[in-house]
N, C-alpha and C positions, 0 to 999 in steps of 0.2 A: 532251338535253342530260340530263334524268332518270337515265334507261340508264345515262349515261358515268359521274354523280356516283357510281351503286351504285355499280357498276365498280371506283370508284377508294375507294371507301368498305371492298368486300370486300378490295382491296389490300392495304389503310394497317395495317386489323389480323390478316391473314394475317401482315405482316410484323414487326409487333407481337410477335406470338406464338412468331416461330422468334426475338426478342432474346431476350439469357441473362436475362433480368429476369424475363420472362413465359414462361421454359417452365413448359408446364403451371399455368399459370395457371388459377385459376377466378374465377368472376365471383360478386360475394358480396351477399346484397341486407339490409345493415344495417339493423333499424328503430331500433335505440335503443342508442346507445354512450358511453362513459367514455373518459377518457385517463388513464393513468397516468405518471408518468415515475419510473424508477428511477435512484438514483444512488450514491454511496456516502456522502452526506451522511445519506442515511435509510437507516441499516444495518436497521429493523425494517420496511420496506417502508410502502408505501399502499395503503389498502384501500378495495373500496367494496361495495354491493350490488348484487346482479345477478340475473337474475330469468331464466326461461325464453324463447329466442328474443334475447338482449341480448347485448351483446360489450365487450368492453373491450379500447381499443389502447395498447400499452405503447410508450410512448419510452426514452431512455438516457440520459442524464446528460452531463457532458462526460469526467466524471474517470472512465478504467473498468480505472487499472491495475490494481488489484487488485481486480476483478469477475472471475471467470471462469463464472457460470453464474445464471441466472433462477429465482428459486422461485415456483412458483403453488399458492398454497396457498389450496383449496374447502374451506371450510365449510358442511355443509349443517342445516338445521334438523333436530330430532329426528323429525317427520312423514315425513323424508324416507327412513327407512327401512322396507323392502319394498317399493320401486318403483323398484326398477333395473330398467333397460331403457327408462326414461320420457327422459332425459334425454341427450344424450352431451355430451364434452368434444370444441372441435374448437380447433386452435393453426394459423395460416397466420401467412406472412413475404413478403418482399417487396413490400408495398402499398404501389400505386401514388399512395395519398393516403390520409391519417387522416380518420374517416368522423365526422362532426359531423351534429347534431340528430339525427331521430328516419327521416330514411331517408335512404340512402345505398348506392349501390352502386361495389364496392370490388372491382380486381382483385390478387388474391391466388394464392400455394403454399401447399400446404396442406402440413402437417407431421407430423401426427396427428389422428384424429380416430375418437372411442370410443366406448362406456357408459359415462356414471359411474358409479362403482364405487357399492357398498350400504351405507355408509358415513358414518361424520360426516364424518369428515375424510378429505382427497383429495389429496395432494402431489405436482407437479411439477416436474423439474429440468430447465430448456434450457439446455445448453452455449453460450457464446459463445466461445471458445477452446478449438481445438484441446485443448493439453495441461491436461484440466479436471483429471483424477483424480475424477471423480464414480463412483459405484457404486449402482445401484439394489438396494431391499430391498425389505422386505413394507409399508414404508411409505413408501418415496418409488419414483417413477416418472422414468426418465431418458428424454429425450427422443433417438431416435437419432441427425439429423442435429446437428450444432453448426451456430449459425445467428450469422454473424459479423454486427457494428457495422454494416457498411456494409448489411445486410438487412432492417434495422428502419428502420420502425415492426412488431411484429407485433401480432397479433391475437386475445384467448382469445376464442370464442362458447359460450356455454350454449344447447342444441338443442337441443328439441323431436324424441323419436323417433315413427316414424307410430302405434305403436302407444300414444302417450304418455294417461295419465290427467289427467281435467280438472281435481285438485285440484290437478295437479302446476305447473300454469300461475302460482299466484299467489305461489306459494313462493318464497322470499327465499333465495339462497345470498351470504354471504361472501367475496369473491374479495382477499386479499392477496398480492400481489406485493413481494419484498425480492431486493436481491442476495446472490449466494453468493460470498462470498472466499476466493478464492486462496489458502496459505500461505504468502504472501510481504507485502513492508514493502520498506520504499524509503531508503534514507542517501543523501546528499549530506557532503563533505568539503570543508573548508572550511582552508586553508593561509594561519595567519597570520604576515607574517614579520616580521624585526626593523627596526628603520626603519635601523640603520644596514648592514644588510644583505640585500637583497632581490634575492627574484627568483635566486638560488641553484638549481641540480639538488638535485630531492626526490622520490625512488620512496616511491608508495604503495603499500601490500599490503592485499589484503585476503585473509584464509582461506591469507596463502602466494602470491597470485597477484597479479601487478602489475595495478594499474588507470593505464587511460590517461583524460586530463582527470577525476581526482576531482572537481571541481565540479561535474561531469553527474551528476545522478540516476541510482542504479541500484537494480533489483530484487532484493532478498537472499532466501533463504528466511527463513520465522520462527525464533529460536533467539538464542543466543551466536557471533558472531562477534570473530576475533582483527584489528585493526590494526595496521600497522605504518609508520613513515617511515621510509623510508633517503637519510640525506647525507653526504659530506664535508664539508659545510660547515653543517651544523645538528647538533646531540645527535641521537642516535636515539632514534626513541618507542616504545613499544608498549601497548598499551591492546585491552582487551575491550570492545563493546558487545553492545547485545541489542536483536533487531528483532521487533516486533509485527505480528501478522498485519493487513495491510489501515490500517498506519500510516506517517509520513513521519518522517526524525530526521535532525538536521543535526549532524554535530560539526566543533568548531573546533581542530585541533591550534596549539599556539600556537612557533613554530618558536624555537628557542632556539642563541644562539653557542657552536660549540665552544671558545671560550674558556674556562680555566680559572675557575673561582669560588669563595671562598673566604669563610665567612661564620662572624663569630664572636662570640660568646657569651661576656659579661664584665660583671665590675661596674662598674656607671654610674661609678666615679671608676675606672677602668683604665684605663694608657696603652697603647698599641696601639701596637707598632716593625714595620713588614715590610722587611725588607730594610734595616735601618739608618734608616727613614722612619716616622715619625712620621704614622698613621690619624687623620685627621681626623673621618669623618665614618664609623661602624664601623656603621651603623644597619642595612644592604642587603649585596647581595652585590657583593664586591671583586672585579674581572677581572683576573688574573694571566698573564704566559708560563709556557707549559708548561715545567716544572726545579725546578730546587729554590731552596728557598727559607727566609730565617730570619727565625724571629716570635721576638717578645720582648715578654711581657706584663707591667709593673710596677704593681704595685699599692700607695702607699705605698714604703715601702720594702725592699718584696719585691718579686721581678721572677726570671722565669725564661721561657727561654729554648728553643725545638726547633725544627727542621730536618724541609721537609716537599718532598717529590718532587710537585710536578702534573703532571697528563697533558691533554691534548685531552678535552672533556665527562665530565670531570667536576666534582664540586663538592664540597667540601672544607668541615668545621661543626670547629672549632676554638672549645674550650671549656675558662674557665678558673674551676673551684670552689675555694674555700675549706670544709673539714668540720671536722670532728671526728670522732675514730676511739675510741670507750667499748669496753672488750672486761672480761672478770670472768674473775678466776683465781682457785683454790682456794690 
């Protein structure tokens, strides 16, 4: 019976090793570990103190729309200079569990393992999206492999190398992990229909391209964009809006009837006649049919008449002013 169980156990681990999640997996003995959550709500990141032999498991928050990578910033104490080759930095993904406590065995896939550079600050960036746009520099190292969100949590370890100096064991390093945002933001378009004319067709364009389902949030590159609303039943509208990196905005478009509108600006005691009918309330916009209209404005014994041709989708402002003109002559 014991022999059968040993054979069954070996067959199970052999099958596990061949599964995609555990290809090239290592078994890591974790002696002490913290957990860091990275999210868009904490753009400055979260930090812990870490020593030789310790680790940090990194988990992702829910909103990953604007996050293209994670940045691991390792700050060494001043006493670290001169001990290059004593410690190594290790990155791992596909953890079978999040380590906890002071002793835990974890299966994971190694992403990168290298001696910690001989400098106070070391920065690594781990892409989590294919189109991340990251570039290595003398100050930042980019992990070669993209680690998609489904491969999280990931693990960072600070490991002693065989010839590690004894005085390095108690050195405290600061590890700060923060999101790296893509050059994108999000916009959602809300169409507000007039009560008397609901749900007529409207074409919404962003930067000249028709978008389906405007109310659905969509990602756009940061910068200025052009929004256009076109309709045979509502007034066409154009406006510009600004997208900021890592932020969402909502734009409401109040749709307006294409019936021509007239606005009167007259003295308080003026009487206004439109097509020979006295206008009782002139404080707002007055809707009229397209075509020719006669307007008469009367103040006391003085009156003036004009004709106007109105068109769909147009607003007309009619002003009546009494002024005094003074000129000087030699």
